[in-house]
C-alpha positions in Angstrom: 90.7 117.0 102.1 93.0 115.1 104.4 93.3 111.5 105.6 90.9 112.6 108.3 87.6 113.4 106.6 85.5 116.3 107.6 81.8 115.6 108.2 79.9 117.4 105.5 76.3 118.4 105.2 74.2 116.9 102.4 74.1 120.4 100.8 77.9 120.4 100.6 78.1 116.9 99.1 75.4 117.8 96.6 77.2 121.1 95.6 80.5 119.3 95.1 78.9 116.5 93.0 76.9 119.0 90.9 80.0 121.1 90.2 81.9 118.0 89.1 79.0 116.6 87.0 78.6 120.0 85.3 82.3 120.1 84.3 82.2 116.5 83.0 79.1 117.1 81.0 80.3 120.4 79.6 83.9 119.3 78.7 83.7 115.7 77.6 84.4 115.2 73.9 82.6 112.3 72.2 84.1 110.2 69.4 82.0 107.7 67.4 83.5 104.5 66.1 86.6 104.8 68.2 88.6 102.7 69.0 86.5 100.3 66.9 83.4 100.6 64.8 80.2 100.8 66.9 81.9 102.1 70.1 81.3 105.7 71.2 84.4 106.9 73.1 84.1 109.5 75.9 87.3 111.6 75.9 87.7 113.1 79.3 91.0 114.8 78.4 89.4 118.3 78.4 87.9 117.6 81.8 91.3 116.8 83.3 93.0 119.7 81.4 90.6 122.2 83.0 91.8 123.2 86.5 88.4 123.6 88.0 87.0 120.5 86.3 89.9 118.3 87.4 89.8 119.7 91.0 86.1 119.0 91.3 86.5 115.4 90.1 89.4 114.9 92.6 87.3 116.4 95.4 84.4 114.0 94.7 86.7 111.0 94.6 88.6 111.9 97.7 85.3 112.1 99.7 84.4 108.5 98.6 86.8 106.7 100.9 88.8 109.0 103.2 89.7 105.9 105.2 91.7 104.3 102.3 95.3 103.4 102.9 96.2 103.4 99.2 94.6 104.8 96.0 94.9 102.7 92.9 94.3 104.0 89.4 93.6 101.9 86.3 95.9 102.4 83.2 96.0 105.1 82.0 93.6 107.9 82.9 93.2 106.3 86.3 96.8 107.3 86.9 95.9 111.0 86.7 92.9 110.6 89.0 94.8 108.3 91.4 97.7 110.7 91.9 95.4 113.7 92.5 93.2 111.8 95.0 96.2 110.3 96.8 97.7 113.8 97.2 94.4 115.0 98.6 94.1 112.1 101.0 97.7 112.0 102.1 98.1 108.4 100.9 100.3 106.6 98.3 99.1 105.8 94.8 99.5 102.5 92.8 99.3 102.3 89.0 97.3 99.3 87.8 99.1 98.6 84.5 98.0 97.0 81.3 99.6 93.5 80.7 103.3 93.5 79.9 104.1 97.0 81.2 105.6 95.9 84.6 108.7 93.9 85.3 108.1 90.5 86.9 107.0 89.3 89.2 103.4 90.5 88.8 99.9 89.4 89.7 97.8 89.4 86.5 94.1 89.2 85.6 92.6 88.8 82.2 89.2 90.4 81.4 86.8 91.2 78.6 86.3 94.6 77.1 83.3 95.8 75.1 85.6 95.6 72.1 88.1 92.8 72.9 90.1 91.4 75.8 93.0 92.6 77.9 95.0 92.0 81.1 95.8 94.1 84.1 98.8 93.7 86.4 100.1 94.9 89.8 103.5 94.3 91.3 103.8 90.9 93.1 106.5 92.3 95.4 108.0 95.6 96.4 104.7 97.1 97.5 103.0 95.7 100.6 99.4 95.3 99.7 98.1 92.6 102.1 95.6 94.2 104.5 95.6 97.6 102.8 92.3 99.4 102.2 92.1 100.3 98.6 90.2 103.1 96.8 90.0 102.0 93.2 89.6 104.6 90.4 89.0 104.6 86.7 87.6 107.0 84.2 84.6 105.2 82.7 82.5 102.2 83.9 81.2 100.5 80.8 80.8 96.7 80.7 82.6 96.5 84.1 85.4 94.1 83.1 88.3 96.4 83.8 87.2 97.6 87.2 86.2 94.0 88.2 89.6 92.7 87.1 91.3 95.4 89.1 89.3 94.6 92.2 90.0 90.9 91.8 93.8 91.6 91.7 93.6 93.3 95.1 91.5 90.5 96.6 94.1 88.0 95.3 96.9 89.7 97.2 94.9 90.1 100.4 93.9 93.7 100.1 90.4 95.1 100.5 88.8 97.4 98.0 86.7 99.7 100.2 85.2 101.6 97.3 85.5 102.3 93.7 84.8 105.5 91.8 84.5 106.5 88.1 84.0 109.8 86.4 81.3 108.4 84.0 79.1 105.3 84.1 77.4 103.9 81.0 74.4 102.4 82.8 73.0 100.6 79.8 76.0 98.3 79.6 75.3 97.1 83.2 79.0 97.2 84.3 78.0 97.8 88.0 76.5 94.3 88.1 80.0 92.8 87.7 81.7 94.6 90.6 82.5 93.2 94.0 80.8 94.0 97.3 82.4 97.5 97.5 80.3 100.6 96.8 80.8 102.1 93.3 80.4 105.9 92.9 80.0 107.6 89.5 79.9 111.4 89.0 77.9 111.2 85.7 75.5 108.3 84.7 74.4 107.9 81.1 
């Protein structure tokens, strides 16, 4: 995949998505009561460690927004995804960091998690973001706070999130309802 997307048939799109969904379903490890009691954690590490699984996820995400100028991945698994997709698209990649991990000045946004609260940050200078078309990536869409906060950061600096993509969406938590006007793609919905 390059910055200039190839027009694909519906069969090709379906085949790619099915390949990625099969890898995610087969390789994801589940952990009950992690990181806190009552939460069931989807560990996607085995998906990313599997060459075919990782490639299939990257291929799906790269097809979501081939017109993006910059790929942004949410701390920390989004870094892995973002780097792979940026390489496939021929763009740069930006790490959206957890609060306190970047030197100042930063643009910061607090948000609620299903098990607490947190903050995300991006650089306030050194990276020209105004007017950029952003493809926003994360591993799991749960309650939607993390992805929505990341999208709000880019809106605040004058960038446009053209699409967001996640490996897995937990539909029962209704996180999609908290996203901006950009389309959200998920490979697996539970």
